[in-house]
N, C-alpha and C positions, 0 to 999 in steps of 0.2 A: 762359262763362267755359271753356277748358278746364281739365284736371288740371296744367299747368303753369305756374308763374307766372315769367315771364321776367326777369331782373334785369341791371341793368349796375353793374360796381362804379366808381363815379366819386366825386373829391373825398373819398375814405376810407369809404365806405356802399357799402351795395347799393340801389339804386334802380328802384321796377318800370317796364317799359316803359310808355310813354304810355297804349297799349290797354288798361294792368290797373290804371292809377292809379283810374278811376272803381270800379272792382269792391273794390280794396282799402279805398277810403273808405267804402264801403257795407258792407264786413265785417269791418273790424277797429278796434277803438276806438283814440285815440291813445295811446302809448306802450304800446300792447297789445304782447307778448313773445309768438311764433311760431318753431317750430323748423321746419326747412327742411333738406331733403336735399340738399347740391350736386352738381351735374352739369355736369361741362364742357361745353362746345357741341363739336359732334362735326365732325371733318374732312371736309369733301365729297369728298375725293379720297382719302379712306379707304372711303368711302361706295362710289365708284365703282368702286376696284381691287376690291371682294369682287365686283359684277356684273360685272365683266369676266373675273376667272377663273371664274367659275360658268357663264358664258356660252362660255367654252373648253370647259369640263369636259362641260359638255353635248352639245359636237361629238366627244366622245371617249368616251360612255357604250358601253359593252361590247354588243354586240347581243343578249345576251341580256335586256337592262334593256327595250329598244325598246319594247315594246308593254306594260308596267306604267305605271300611271297617272302615278306621279312623272315618267317621260321624256318627257312630254309635251310640256314648254318649261322654258326656266329657271330660271323661276318656281317652276315646281312641284318641281323638281328641289331648288332652296334650302328652299322650304318642309318637304320631305319631308327633307333634312338636319336643319333646325330643331327640327323633332319629334322626329328618331330621338336628338338630343342633349341633348334636354331643353329648349332653348327653347320650350315650347309651354304652352297651358293645356288641362287637362285636365278633361271632363265626365262625369260617369256616369248613364246614363239605365237605370232599371229598366224592363223591356219587360213584365215578369210572366211571360216562359218563352223558354226558347232559340230556339224555333220564330217568336217574335214578335220577340226581340231582331234576327234575320236581315230579318227584314221591315222594322224601324226601321231597321237600319242601311242597308239599302238604298234607303230613303227620306229618310234624312237626306244622305246620299252626294250623291243624285240631287239635293236641293236645295242643294245647295253647289256641283255642278258647273252647273247652271243657271245662279249667281248668280257663276259664273267663279271660284270660291274652290277652292283643296284644304286637305280636311282627309283624316285617315284616322281609321277606325272598327275598333274591335276589338269581338267577341262574347267575353263572358265571363258564359258560363251565360245568365241571365235578363237581363245588362243588357249594354247597348252603350257603351264606353269612346272617347269622340269628343274628338278631338286635334286641335288647332288651332294652328298655329305662331305665336308670338309677333312682332307686327310690328314689323320694323326702321326703320319711318320716324324721320328725327330727332326729331319731335314726341313720338314715343312711346319710344323705347329712347335713354338714355344713353350717354354715349361708352364706360363702362367696361364695361357689359353689352354696348354693341356689339362692342365688339374682342374680349372673351369669346367672343362667340356667333360671330363673323366667324371666328374660328380654331379652334373647335368645328367649324364648318361646312366649312372648307378640310380639317381633318384627316379628317372625315368622307365628302366628297366625294373625296379622295386616294386612300383606303381603297378605296371602290367602284369606282373607275377604274383603280386596280392603277399609283397613281406616287405619286415622292415627295412629301410636302408643299408642300417647298420647290420643287421643281420647277412644281407649281401654281401657286405664289406667283409665281413669275417670271415665266408666261405673261400672266397678268394683269395685267403693269405694262405 
């Protein structure tokens, strides 16, 4: 079972999708009251719009950024922007010393690159601070959080490439 229980509102009540009904019968008592956080399903066109403007922006990155890890692809640019705008998970690993932290940071980043992932690692004294962008998959991020993160990413990337956010928004349409 995923973290999300999908339901449909029909006949005046919420009903779990068929694929979740067995799980509900096994995990809930009849007439049990549960609390649910409502998230409206996202619009696929909004999702596609973000990827379109990020692709355009990636092609417009100033030359001074070309050799930086986040400039490798539109995906790494998006993940970098998510991290810089706070849409990330942060883990701290104490390596015991500043020198060890440097070695651990290199190892963590090499493992991420080998897995095709983009992360950012900062060294703070004897610790590594590992930042990983939150997933924007429709199954992982609700509509409200997605729209807020999309706007934050748009503004961050606009500033990075030196253009007006509205201009970048129009380019992606």
